[in-house]
C-alpha positions as CSV (number, residue, x, y, z in Angstrom):
1,M,-38.2,-78.3,-58.8
2,N,-36.1,-77.7,-62.0
3,I,-36.2,-79.7,-65.3
4,E,-32.7,-81.5,-64.7
5,K,-33.6,-82.4,-60.7
6,A,-37.1,-83.8,-62.1
7,L,-35.2,-85.8,-64.9
8,Q,-32.9,-87.0,-62.5
9,D,-35.4,-88.1,-60.1
10,R,-37.5,-90.1,-62.9
11,S,-34.7,-91.8,-64.2
12,E,-32.7,-92.5,-61.3
13,S,-29.9,-90.5,-62.5
14,K,-29.3,-93.0,-65.4
15,C,-29.6,-92.5,-68.8
16,E,-32.8,-93.4,-69.9
17,L,-32.0,-95.3,-73.0
18,C,-29.1,-97.0,-72.2
19,S,-28.8,-96.7,-68.5
20,A,-25.1,-95.1,-68.2
21,L,-24.5,-92.9,-64.9
22,E,-22.0,-90.6,-66.5
23,N,-22.0,-87.6,-69.0
24,L,-25.8,-87.3,-68.4
25,A,-27.9,-84.3,-69.8
26,A,-31.4,-83.0,-70.3
27,Y,-32.3,-83.6,-74.7
28,E,-35.0,-82.0,-75.9
29,V,-36.9,-84.7,-78.2
30,P,-37.6,-82.6,-81.5
31,P,-39.9,-81.0,-82.2
32,A,-39.9,-80.0,-78.5
33,S,-42.6,-77.2,-78.2
34,N,-42.4,-76.0,-74.4
35,G,-38.9,-77.8,-73.2
36,G,-41.2,-79.1,-70.9
37,L,-40.8,-82.5,-68.7
38,D,-42.7,-84.4,-71.1
39,E,-41.0,-83.5,-74.2
40,T,-37.3,-83.8,-72.3
41,I,-35.6,-87.3,-71.5
42,L,-32.2,-87.6,-69.4
43,I,-29.2,-89.3,-71.7
44,C,-25.7,-90.0,-71.9
45,A,-23.1,-88.0,-74.1
46,I,-22.8,-91.1,-76.5
47,C,-26.7,-91.5,-76.8
48,T,-26.7,-87.7,-77.5
49,E,-23.8,-87.8,-80.2
50,Q,-25.3,-90.8,-82.3
51,L,-29.0,-89.3,-82.1
52,E,-27.6,-86.3,-83.5
53,D,-25.0,-87.4,-86.1
54,P,-26.2,-90.3,-87.9
55,E,-22.8,-91.1,-89.1
56,K,-21.7,-92.1,-85.9
57,V,-24.4,-94.6,-85.1
58,E,-23.0,-97.7,-83.6
59,A,-25.6,-100.6,-84.1
60,N,-25.0,-102.7,-81.0
61,H,-25.1,-99.6,-78.7
62,W,-28.8,-99.7,-79.2
63,R,-29.3,-102.9,-78.0
64,C,-30.4,-101.4,-75.1
65,L,-33.5,-100.4,-76.8
66,N,-34.6,-103.8,-75.9
67,D,-35.1,-102.6,-72.4
68,S,-35.7,-99.0,-72.6
69,M,-38.4,-99.4,-75.4
70,W,-40.7,-100.6,-72.7
71,S,-40.4,-97.2,-70.8
72,Q,-43.7,-95.5,-69.6
73,V,-41.6,-92.3,-70.6
74,P,-43.5,-91.1,-74.1
75,A,-40.4,-89.1,-74.8
76,V,-38.4,-92.2,-74.5
77,Q,-40.5,-94.4,-76.5
78,V,-40.6,-92.0,-79.4
79,V,-37.0,-91.9,-79.5
80,A,-36.5,-95.5,-79.1
81,W,-38.9,-95.8,-82.5
82,R,-36.8,-93.5,-84.2
83,M,-33.6,-95.1,-83.6
84,L,-35.1,-98.7,-84.0
85,T,-36.7,-97.3,-87.7
86,R,-33.2,-95.8,-88.5
87,L,-31.3,-99.4,-87.9
88,S,-33.9,-101.4,-89.2
89,S,-31.8,-102.8,-92.1
90,E,-29.6,-104.0,-89.3
91,G,-32.4,-106.9,-88.8
92,W,-32.7,-107.0,-84.8
93,P,-34.4,-103.6,-84.6
94,Q,-37.2,-104.4,-87.2
95,D,-38.2,-107.5,-84.7
96,L,-38.1,-104.9,-81.8
97,L,-40.0,-102.5,-83.8
98,E,-42.7,-105.0,-84.3
99,M,-43.2,-105.0,-80.8
100,L,-43.3,-101.5,-80.0
101,Y,-46.5,-100.0,-80.0
102,L,-47.0,-96.1,-79.8
103,D,-51.1,-94.8,-79.7
104,D,-51.6,-92.7,-83.0
105,E,-50.4,-89.4,-81.2
106,L,-47.0,-90.8,-80.5
107,L,-46.6,-92.1,-83.8
108,A,-47.3,-88.7,-85.0
109,W,-44.6,-87.3,-83.0
110,A,-42.3,-90.0,-83.8
111,E,-42.5,-89.5,-87.6
112,T,-42.1,-85.3,-87.3
113,T,-38.4,-86.0,-87.9
114,G,-38.9,-87.8,-91.4
115,E,-37.7,-90.9,-89.6
116,G,-38.6,-94.0,-91.5
117,K,-39.7,-92.1,-94.9
118,S,-37.8,-92.7,-97.6
119,V,-37.5,-89.7,-100.3
120,G,-39.7,-90.1,-102.7
121,G,-42.3,-92.2,-100.3
122,E,-41.0,-95.2,-101.7
123,A,-38.8,-98.3,-99.6
124,K,-34.8,-98.3,-100.3
125,H,-33.6,-101.6,-101.1
126,V,-30.3,-102.2,-100.2
127,D,-27.9,-105.3,-100.9
128,S,-26.0,-106.7,-98.0
129,N,-22.9,-103.8,-98.5
130,G,-25.9,-101.0,-98.4
131,V,-25.5,-100.5,-102.0
132,T,-29.1,-99.3,-103.6
133,L,-30.7,-102.0,-105.7
134,E,-33.1,-100.9,-108.4
135,A,-35.3,-103.0,-110.7
136,G,-33.3,-105.0,-113.4
137,D,-30.1,-105.3,-111.6
138,T,-27.6,-108.1,-111.3
139,V,-26.9,-109.5,-108.0
140,T,-25.2,-111.9,-106.8
141,L,-25.9,-114.6,-103.8
142,I,-23.7,-114.1,-100.5
143,K,-24.7,-117.6,-99.1
144,D,-26.7,-121.1,-100.1
145,L,-30.1,-120.5,-99.5
146,N,-32.5,-123.4,-98.8
147,V,-35.6,-122.3,-101.4
148,K,-38.7,-123.6,-99.8
149,G,-41.5,-125.4,-101.6
150,A,-38.9,-125.9,-104.6
151,N,-36.6,-128.4,-103.5
152,F,-33.4,-127.0,-104.1
153,T,-30.4,-125.0,-102.9
154,A,-29.8,-121.6,-104.2
155,K,-25.7,-122.2,-104.1
156,R,-23.4,-118.8,-103.2
157,G,-22.1,-117.0,-106.1
158,T,-25.0,-117.6,-108.5
159,A,-26.0,-114.7,-110.9
160,V,-29.5,-113.6,-110.3
161,R,-30.0,-111.2,-113.6
162,G,-33.0,-108.7,-114.0
163,I,-34.5,-108.7,-110.2
164,S,-37.3,-106.7,-109.3
165,L,-38.1,-105.2,-106.4
166,V,-40.9,-105.9,-103.8
167,Q,-42.7,-102.8,-103.7
168,D,-43.9,-102.8,-99.7
169,N,-40.9,-104.6,-98.4
170,P,-37.6,-103.1,-98.5
171,E,-36.1,-106.7,-97.3
172,H,-37.4,-108.6,-100.2
173,I,-36.3,-109.0,-104.2
174,E,-37.5,-111.0,-106.8
175,G,-35.6,-112.8,-109.0
176,R,-35.3,-116.1,-111.4
177,V,-32.9,-118.8,-110.1
178,N,-32.9,-122.5,-111.8
179,G,-35.7,-121.4,-113.6
180,Q,-37.9,-120.6,-110.5
181,R,-39.2,-117.2,-109.5
182,I,-38.2,-117.1,-105.8
183,V,-38.4,-114.4,-103.3
184,I,-34.8,-113.4,-101.7
185,L,-33.8,-111.3,-98.8
186,T,-31.7,-108.4,-99.8
187,K,-28.9,-109.0,-97.0
188,F,-28.2,-112.3,-98.7
189,V,-27.1,-110.9,-102.2
190,K,-24.6,-108.4,-103.4
191,K,-25.1,-106.0,-106.7
192,T,-22.6,-106.6,-109.5
193,G,-21.2,-104.9,-112.0
């Protein structure tokens, strides 16, 4: 049985990521050593294009991973992990990533492309517009935030000067608002100046 036929049988002639029925082709999950069935998935042209060109990724297309990440096919799990990791700044993929378990061998395979590792090994903090934040920057709040435990609301438009980055979480920064040092989600700020 050739690999294309085996893939169609395994996937019931559907994209193994988004369940599309048209323009299906075999995709070797890098780095494939032998191009065998275990290292190959059947996916549609849209998934292929977005996997190969990060500039063309449409985050909402990948909501399909909510279902396909539970596949019993290791190669599908690896691709799901890579895309969820690539999209983790969107918010919803982070929740799915926390549910997705890969054993050590699969995780090592998933990480071979460098997905999830930022340059220099440090997490990159970005504001709501995708602009990189650095320690000491000034940011502006883009929405009213209820500050838990401090009994006040940090108003939209408030400038937070001299922020510090939370090293182990790229979604958090720290700064002073109303004299209190608080943790702020990066998706609620924009860099100023």
